N, C-alpha and C positions, 0 to 999 in steps of 0.2 A: 176348504180346498184352495190351493195356491192359484193366484192370478195367471201365471204362465200356462197352466193346464187348460184354461178356457179356449184358446185357439184350437187346441187338439180336440177338445170336446166338439167344437163346431165343425171341424174337418171330418171327424168320425161320423157325425150326424149326416153331413152331406154325402159321405161315402155310403152310409146305410140306405139313404134315400135313392141312391143310384143303383146299388146292388142288393135288391130285395131278398135274394137268396142267402145273404150273409148276415141277416139280422141277429141271429144268435151269437155269431162270432163278434160282431160289433158290440153287442151287449156285454160280452166278457171283457172286451177292451175298455169300455166305458166304466164298468164296475171296478176293474183293476185301477184305472186312472183315478177315479173318484175316492177310492178307499185306501190308496197308498200314496201319500204325498212325495215319497222318495222313489217313485216308480221310474224316474229318469236316471237314477244312480245305479251303476253296476254293483255297488255294494249291497243293494237290496237283495238279500239272499234267496228269497222265494221266486223272484223274477224281476224283470225290468224291460223297459222299452228299448228297441233297437231301430235303426233306420237303414233301409237298403234300397236298391234301385233295380229297375228294369232298364238296363243301359242299352238303348237301341242305336243302330247305325243311323247315319244321316238319312238314308232312304227308308228306314223303318222295317226292313226285311230281315235283319239279323239282330241278335242280342249277344252281348259279351258276357261270357260266364267264366268263373274261376274254379279251378279244381282245388278246393279248400284243403290246406295241409293238415290241419288238426282233425277235420271231420272226414277226410278222404272221399269226397264226392263233389260233383259239379254243382255250384250254387251261384246266385247273383252276388255282386259286391255289396257289402254292408257292414255295420258294426254297432257298437254300443253308443248310447246317447251321451254317457259320461256327464250328466247334469244339464245337457242342452235340450230344452223343451221343443225346439224347432227341428223336428225330425226330417224335414225336407233338406235343411242345411246339413244335418248329420249324413243323410244319404249322399248328398253331393260331395261332402268332404271325404267320405269313405270311397266313393267311386274314383275320385281324383287320387287318393293315396294308394288304393289297391290296384289301379289299372294304369295310371300315368297318362291316360288319354287326355289330350289337350282340348280346350274349347267346349267343355261339357256344359249343358244347360238343363235346368229343371223345367218340366212341362206340367201344367195343370195341378190338380190336387192329388190326394191319395189314389194310387192305382190299385193297390192290393194290401190285404192284411193277412197275417198268419201267426198263429200262436203255436209254438212248438217247444218240446222238451229238449234241453241241452244236457247231455250226460255228465255225470260227475267226473272230475279229473283233478289231479294234484291237490291243491288246497281249495278247490271250488266245488261246492255241492251241486247235485243235480238241481236244475232250476228251469223256469219258463222264460222264453223270449217272446215278447209281444212285438212282433216285427211289422213296422209300417213301411210300405214300399211306394216309391215314386218313380215316374218315368223320367229318365235322364237321357237326353239325346246327344250323341256325338256330333261333332262338326265334320268338315271335309277330311281332316287328318284322323284316321282311325288306328294309328299305330299305338300299341300298348307296351307296357313294361311289366314284367313279372316281378312281384314283390315277395318278401319272405313268408307271407301268409298263404301263398298258393304254390302248387306244383306247376300249374300251367294256366294260361288264359286262352280262350278261343272264341271267335265269332261263330255263332250257330244260327242256322236258318230257323226263324220263328215257326214257319209252317211245319217243318220237320219235328220241332220240339213238341208241338201240340199232341202228338201221338206216340212219342218215344217213352215207352214204359220203363226204360232204364233210368230215366230222369226222376228227380224228386217230384212228388205230386203237385206241390205248389208251383214249380216251374212250368209244368204242363198247364196248370190252371191259368197262370199269367199269360202263357202263349195263346191259349184259347181266347182270353179276354182281349189280348192285343189284336188278334185276327178279326174279332167281332168289331172292335173299335176302329180299326184301320179302314 
């Protein structure tokens, strides 16, 4: 196993110890990480790690979502690791690139994990994303810029998201986690 994977193993173990109901999912992430040295590379065809964020407002009451252009649904900002084993850094980079919000900062460790299938398209086969999510908090200036990857961006009430069945299941899960944590 490559040395850079060790901090991720430690972070996933801490996450598992905090969220006892997600032991099986953490086990999938750990097995993938330990069995695939190229897991942080987008070129790993069966799947790879991604980093995304729960981008909360300064007061923690709202979260910034993007209406993803390719997937045509509301999701959190995030993207491919592209060889970077520091997924918190990946999440912060993607948040900055995809939202343009100034003064973002990472909080704590892993907030959520989600393994999901990405449909085949163009020259890319169907594959798994092992998405590791971090809380990133906006500062006073919450202005955003829509980028080419999204149709729209919008601040949403976390309390309303928790029960909004029109949203992705993982978004509702993160909203519930955030409400319990806050």
